C-alpha positions in Angstrom: 73.7 99.7 90.2 70.1 99.8 89.0 69.0 102.0 86.1 66.2 104.5 86.2 62.8 103.2 84.9 62.5 106.4 83.0 65.0 105.0 80.4 63.1 102.3 78.5 66.0 100.1 77.5 65.2 96.6 78.9 62.7 95.8 76.2 65.5 96.2 73.5 67.6 93.4 75.0 68.3 90.4 72.7 69.7 87.0 73.3 73.6 86.7 73.3 73.3 84.6 70.1 71.2 87.3 68.4 73.7 90.1 69.5 76.7 88.4 68.0 74.9 87.6 64.7 76.2 91.1 63.6 79.8 89.7 63.5 80.9 88.8 60.0 83.8 86.8 58.7 87.0 88.8 58.3 86.2 91.4 60.9 88.6 92.9 63.4 86.8 92.8 66.8 87.9 94.3 70.1 87.1 92.3 73.2 86.7 94.1 76.6 89.1 92.7 79.2 89.9 91.9 82.9 86.8 91.8 85.1 84.8 93.3 82.2 85.3 90.3 79.9 81.9 89.9 78.2 81.7 86.1 78.8 78.1 85.6 77.7 78.8 87.2 74.3 82.2 85.3 73.8 80.5 82.0 74.5 77.8 82.9 72.0 80.3 84.0 69.4 82.2 80.7 69.7 79.0 78.8 69.1 79.0 80.2 65.6 80.5 77.8 63.1 79.9 79.9 60.0 82.7 82.4 60.7 86.2 82.4 59.3 89.2 84.7 59.9 87.8 86.9 62.7 90.6 88.6 64.5 90.0 89.3 68.2 92.0 92.1 69.7 92.3 92.3 73.5 94.3 92.7 76.7 94.2 90.0 79.4 90.9 88.3 79.8 89.2 86.8 82.9 86.8 83.9 83.1 85.9 81.5 80.4 87.7 82.3 77.1 86.3 79.7 74.7 88.1 81.0 71.6 91.4 79.9 73.1 90.5 76.3 72.5 92.1 74.3 69.7 88.8 73.7 68.0 88.4 77.4 67.2 91.4 77.6 64.8 90.5 79.1 61.4 87.4 80.8 62.8 89.0 83.1 65.3 92.6 84.4 65.7 93.4 85.9 69.1 95.7 88.9 69.2 96.9 89.7 72.8 98.1 93.2 73.5 98.9 91.9 77.0 98.2 88.3 77.7 97.3 86.2 80.7 96.8 82.7 81.9 94.0 81.9 79.5 96.1 82.6 76.3 99.7 81.8 77.3 99.5 78.2 75.9 97.8 79.3 72.7 100.5 82.0 72.1 103.2 79.4 72.9 101.6 76.9 70.4 101.4 79.6 67.7 97.6 79.4 67.5 97.3 82.9 68.9 99.3 86.1 68.4 101.0 88.5 70.7 101.9 92.2 70.1 104.7 93.7 72.3 103.5 97.3 72.9 103.5 99.9 75.6 100.1 100.1 77.3 100.1 103.9 76.6 100.4 103.2 72.8 97.5 100.8 72.5 94.6 103.2 72.0 96.4 104.9 69.1 96.5 101.6 67.3 92.7 101.9 67.0 92.2 105.7 66.8 94.9 106.1 64.1 93.4 103.4 61.9 96.5 101.3 62.0 94.2 98.5 63.3 90.7 99.1 61.8 88.2 97.8 64.2 84.8 96.7 62.8 83.2 96.0 66.1 83.8 96.2 69.9 82.3 93.6 72.2 82.1 95.0 75.7 80.5 94.6 79.1 78.7 97.7 80.5 76.9 98.9 83.5 73.1 99.6 83.0 72.2 103.1 81.8 71.3 105.8 84.3 68.3 108.1 84.0 70.3 110.1 81.4 70.7 107.0 79.2 74.4 106.7 80.0 76.1 103.3 80.5 79.7 103.1 81.7 82.6 100.9 80.8 82.7 99.8 84.4 85.9 98.2 85.7 88.0 98.5 82.6 88.3 101.7 80.6 92.0 101.1 79.4 91.8 100.6 75.6 88.1 100.0 75.6 87.5 103.7 75.4 89.2 104.0 72.1 87.6 100.8 70.8 84.0 101.9 71.4 84.7 105.4 70.1 86.1 104.2 66.8 85.4 100.5 66.5 82.3 100.4 64.3 79.4 98.6 65.8 79.3 98.3 69.6 77.9 95.0 70.9 77.3 94.8 74.7 76.5 92.6 77.6 74.8 95.0 80.0 75.3 93.4 83.5 73.2 94.5 86.4 76.2 93.9 88.7 78.8 95.9 86.7 79.8 98.9 88.8 79.0 102.4 87.5 82.4 104.1 87.3 83.4 107.8 87.0 85.9 109.5 84.8 86.1 109.0 81.1 83.9 105.9 81.3 80.5 106.9 79.9 78.8 105.5 76.8 75.4 106.5 75.6 72.9 103.6 75.6 71.8 104.7 72.1 75.3 104.3 70.8 75.1 100.5 71.3 74.3 98.5 68.2 72.8 95.6 70.1 73.0 94.2 73.6 72.0 91.3 75.9 71.3 91.6 79.6 72.8 89.6 82.4 72.9 89.5 86.2 76.1 87.7 87.1 79.0 88.3 89.5 82.2 89.7 87.9 85.2 87.3 87.9 87.1 87.9 91.1 90.8 87.6 91.6 91.9 86.0 94.9 94.5 88.0 96.8 97.9 86.2 96.8 99.0 85.1 100.3 101.0 87.7 102.1 103.1 86.6 105.0 106.0 84.6 103.6 109.4 85.8 104.9 110.5 86.7 101.4 107.4 88.8 100.5 107.4 90.4 103.9 111.0 91.5 103.6 110.5 92.8 100.0 107.4 94.7 101.2 109.3 96.3 104.0 112.2 97.4 101.8 109.9 98.9 99.2 107.8 100.6 101.9 110.9 102.3 103.2 111.2 104.0 99.9 107.7 105.5 100.0 107.6 108.9 101.6 104.8 111.1 102.9 102.9 112.8 100.0 104.2 110.3 97.5 102.0 109.3 94.6 101.9 105.5 93.9 101.6 103.3 90.9 101.4 99.7 91.7 99.7 96.6 90.4 98.3 93.4 91.7 100.0 90.6 93.6 101.6 89.7 96.9 104.4 92.3 96.7 102.1 95.3 96.1 99.9 94.0 98.9 102.8 93.6 101.3 103.9 97.2 100.5 100.4 98.6 101.0 100.0 96.9 104.4 103.1 98.8 105.6 102.0 102.3 104.7 99.5 102.9 107.4 101.6 105.6 109.1 102.2 107.6 105.9 100.4 110.9 105.3 98.6 112.3 102.2 99.6 109.5 99.7 98.2 109.8 96.2 97.3 107.2 93.5 97.9 107.6 89.8 98.2 104.1 88.4 97.1 101.8 85.5 95.3 99.5 87.9 94.8 98.6 91.6 93.2 95.9 93.8 91.7 95.4 97.2 94.5 96.4 99.5 94.2 100.0 98.4 90.8 100.3 100.0 91.8 100.2 103.7 94.3 103.0 103.2 91.6 105.2 101.7 89.2 104.4 104.5 92.0 105.2 107.1 92.7 108.6 105.5 96.2 107.7 104.4 95.4 108.1 100.8 94.0 111.6 100.3 95.5 112.6 96.8 95.9 116.2 98.1 99.4 116.6 96.9 98.9 115.5 93.3 99.4 118.0 90.5 97.3 115.9 88.1 93.7 115.1 89.1 94.2 116.3 92.7 91.8 114.8 95.2 91.1 111.8 93.0 92.4 108.3 92.6 93.2 107.8 88.9 93.2 104.3 87.3 92.6 102.6 84.0 91.1 99.4 85.3 90.7 97.4 88.5 90.8 93.7 89.4 90.0 92.1 92.7 87.1 91.0 94.9 83.5 92.1 95.3 84.6 94.5 98.0 86.7 96.3 95.4 83.9 96.4 92.9 81.6 97.8 95.6 84.2 100.4 96.5 84.5 101.8 92.9 80.7 101.6 92.2 79.4 105.2 91.7 82.4 106.5 93.7 83.4 110.0 92.5 86.7 109.7 94.4 87.9 107.1 91.7 88.3 108.3 88.1 88.8 105.8 85.4 90.6 107.1 82.3 92.0 105.5 79.1 95.5 104.0 79.4 96.9 106.6 77.1 96.0 109.1 79.8 96.9 107.2 82.9 100.2 106.0 81.4 101.1 109.3 79.6 104.8 109.9 80.6 104.4 113.6 80.1 101.6 113.7 82.7 103.2 111.3 85.1 106.4 113.4 85.2 104.4 116.4 86.5 103.4 114.5 89.7 106.0 115.1 92.4 107.3 112.1 94.3 105.9 109.6 91.7 106.8 106.2 93.1 106.4 103.4 90.6 106.5 99.9 91.9 106.8 97.1 89.3 107.8 93.5 89.1 110.3 91.4 87.1 110.9 87.8 86.1 114.7 88.3 85.8 117.3 91.0 85.9 120.8 90.6 84.6 124.0 92.0 86.1 123.9 95.1 84.0 120.4 96.0 85.0 118.3 94.7 82.1 114.9 93.8 83.3 112.8 91.0 81.8 109.2 91.3 82.9 107.1 89.8 80.0 108.4 86.4 79.2 110.1 83.3 80.5 112.6 82.8 77.8 110.7 82.6 74.6 107.4 81.9 76.3 105.3 85.0 76.6 104.0 85.4 80.2 102.2 88.8 80.2 103.3 91.8 78.2 105.2 95.1 78.3 102.2 96.7 79.8 102.7 100.0 81.6 106.1 99.3 83.3 108.2 101.5 81.1 105.5 104.2 81.0 105.7 104.6 84.7 109.4 103.8 85.2 110.4 106.7 82.9 107.7 109.0 84.2 108.7 108.4 87.8 112.4 108.9 86.9 111.5 112.3 85.5 109.3 113.3 88.4 110.7 115.6 91.0 111.6 113.3 93.9 110.3 110.3 92.0 111.4 106.7 92.6 111.1 104.0 89.9 111.3 100.6 91.7 111.7 97.1 90.4 110.8 94.5 93.1 111.3 90.8 92.8 112.2 87.7 95.0 115.8 86.8 94.6 115.0 83.2 93.5 112.4 81.2 91.7 111.4 77.5 91.5 111.6 76.9 95.2 114.9 78.6 95.6 116.7 76.6 92.9 117.0 79.4 90.3 118.4 82.9 90.8 116.4 85.7 89.3 119.5 87.8 89.3 121.5 86.3 86.4 124.7 87.0 84.4 122.6 87.2 81.3 118.9 86.9 80.6 117.5 83.6 79.2 117.6 83.1 75.5 114.4 84.8 74.1 113.8 86.8 77.2 112.3 90.3 76.5 113.9 93.4 77.9 111.0 95.5 79.2 113.0 98.0 81.3 116.4 98.8 79.8 119.7 99.1 81.7 119.5 102.9 81.0 116.0 103.2 82.6 116.5 101.1 85.7 116.9 102.8 89.1 115.9 101.0 92.3 116.0 97.2 92.5 114.6 95.5 95.6 114.8 91.9 96.7 114.3 90.4 100.2 118.0 91.1 100.8 117.8 94.9 100.3 117.3 97.8 98.0 120.0 99.2 95.6 119.9 102.2 93.2 121.7 101.4 89.9 121.1 104.8 88.3 124.4 106.5 87.2 126.4 103.4 88.2 129.1 101.8 86.1 128.7 98.2 84.9 131.1 97.0 87.6 129.2 99.0 90.3 125.9 97.6 89.1 127.2 94.1 89.2 128.4 94.4 92.8 125.2 96.1 93.9 123.0 93.4 92.4 125.2 90.6 93.8 124.7 92.2 97.3 120.9 91.6 97.0 121.0 88.2 95.3 120.4 85.0 97.3 123.5 84.0 99.2 123.5 80.6 97.5 124.1 82.2 94.2 126.4 85.1 95.0 129.6 83.2 94.5 128.7 82.2 91.0 127.7 85.7 90.1 131.0 87.1 91.5 132.9 84.6 89.4 131.0 85.7 86.3 131.8 89.3 87.1 135.5 88.5 87.5 135.4 86.8 84.1 134.0 90.0 82.6 136.7 92.0 84.5 134.0 93.9 86.3 134.6 92.8 89.8 137.3 95.1 91.2 
């Protein structure tokens, strides 16, 4: 990850406080996200008490997020385009904002001028001998932000992986930067091995055929699926993000990307989150291309990939097939993200399979995730018209082209047995159980 000594950049480094002195009151500022969250600059920014009404636009952030604290009100206003654990409480309190939006639509907010960015605060890899830094582990909406966001302020981290694809940024395009040498925030893998997750992983893996191209995220269910694909051949990856358990399948020759019509021979992603092993894998690895999320999540491109298999999660699904994936009632949990981009793209792909996978219950088995109607305030991310395969630990069913009555019966069949009776009674009351 070291830069060539022929590029004299180190002497231009400033302190984090000096770098963020360029931010002025009233600015719209983009903040780099996920493992690329520029923690040193965020902490410096929040030390400034002279600022008012600075709007901070971002996807989910990792590590210390000091502007989420109550004491920053009036100085900074967070605007989540996809939120995470650090901002959920603030959004719920009303001290931070949330924008429901497809991941594929976010870059255009900035490039169109609908949101006029005055600055972008990012974390970069050191420049190479050509004077090119990279956006490292998160290209997503950061590409658009640095291209049209006014001044670029950077934390150049010696440990940020150098990534390939549409990730480069000329060192001379940076308005000011600090230098750091710190590990990226790592995400621990969720435990795989519970009977429920094992069963879901097995059912989903049964839907993945040789030469399929996968989109999948992070968490116990994607990990359980990946661990069961060791006997597949020539799988491909075109996804918005991936994590550690993809790496063994690449090393075993299971993932070759040979069958892909778009970016053949390459893993395509928009960002990654995981452990140091993952960051080492993507570092200067030409096999992995990072592209903006309006490219990775472009439905017109996704549909051109045969056997596109999109694996997504849900919080709830009602008996008509409406999928809530972004909120628990009125409480925002994450965001729309790329679920619909890939669900629709996979549905239009030749041989594609859009899949929603979720445990049948929550709260230690006391609540059914398959419900007669979604909770008040719940957001519909995948509509009943877009849903196809639904998987729980009790099986996999395909709702596409099915009537309301047929959908209800199919979903009851994969609900937890403790809740099936109540769901059937609800269907009878709606005259849909015949």
